[in-house]
C-alpha positions in Angstrom: 56.4 30.5 177.5 58.9 33.1 178.2 58.9 32.5 182.0 59.4 28.7 181.4 62.3 29.3 179.1 63.9 31.7 181.6 63.5 29.2 184.4 65.1 26.4 182.4 68.0 28.6 181.3 68.6 30.0 184.8 68.8 26.4 186.0 71.5 25.6 183.5 69.3 24.0 180.9 68.9 24.7 177.2 65.9 25.9 175.2 65.8 25.8 171.4 63.6 25.0 168.5 63.4 21.3 167.5 66.3 21.7 165.1 68.5 23.4 167.6 67.9 26.9 166.3 67.2 29.8 168.5 63.9 29.6 170.4 61.5 32.4 169.6 58.4 33.4 171.5 56.5 33.7 168.3 57.6 30.3 167.1 55.7 27.0 167.3 58.5 24.8 168.5 60.2 24.5 171.9 62.7 21.9 173.0 63.8 22.3 176.6 66.3 20.0 178.4 68.8 19.9 181.2 71.5 20.5 178.5 73.2 17.1 178.8 70.4 15.4 176.9 69.7 18.1 174.4 71.5 16.7 171.4 70.0 13.3 172.0 66.5 14.8 172.2 67.1 16.7 169.0 68.0 13.4 167.3 64.9 11.6 168.6 62.7 14.4 167.4 64.3 14.3 163.9 63.8 10.5 163.7 60.1 11.0 164.7 59.7 13.7 162.1 61.2 11.5 159.4 59.0 8.5 160.4 55.9 10.7 160.3 56.8 11.7 156.7 57.1 15.4 157.6 
């Protein structure tokens, strides 16, 4: 996981938890994007979470 997060960041991308919080290696959530789509991806995940009743 750490290597993948590093590659994404070095390429200019963003790696966070689903809610935009800091990504942690001991966590269970990872959202990686090119950076330009990150906010939209967070919104889509939030909508899916609400639809699932979580």
